[in-house]
C-alpha positions, -999 to +999 in steps of 0.1 A: -379+535-698-381+516-673-402+489-678-389+481-714-351+477-691-367+457-669-386+437-698-353+432-716-335+419-684-358+391-674-372+416-644-404+398-627-419+430-612-414+470-609-411+482-575-425+516-581-414+550-564-439+579-563-418+604-549-406+628-576-419+610-607-453+627-617-459+599-641-462+574-616-488+593-601-511+590-631-530+553-626-542+549-662-506+558-679-492+532-652-519+504-661-508+513-699-473+504-694-479+468-673-500+464-699-475+474-730-448+453-714-464+428-692-447+436-660-468+439-633-463+465-601-458+445-570-450+471-548-461+512-549-430+533-527-439+568-509-419+593-494-417+597-457-431+630-458-459+623-481-493+637-471-526+626-467-537+630-501-505+612-515-513+583-495-548+579-507-532+582-548-507+554-531-538+532-520-558+542-551-526+533-576-519+499-557-556+487-555-558+496-598-524+474-601-533+449-578-501+459-558-500+437-524-472+461-512-466+497-500-434+513-488-430+544-474-391+552-469-379+562-439-363+597-431 
């Protein structure tokens, strides 16, 4: 729904928060949304409580999406 809304409102990109949104962890699914709506993911966001596995997943997702920025939310 976010990708569709962003497209309808004329946004240039998405800041994708991975915190509790398990769909956002699925690289193939997110790539499908990017292709379907033509809205790139510019930023991948993770929680300050992310563990090593979650950080690695964020890096893999960012690489797959060509996102140049990963942000870690401050506590």
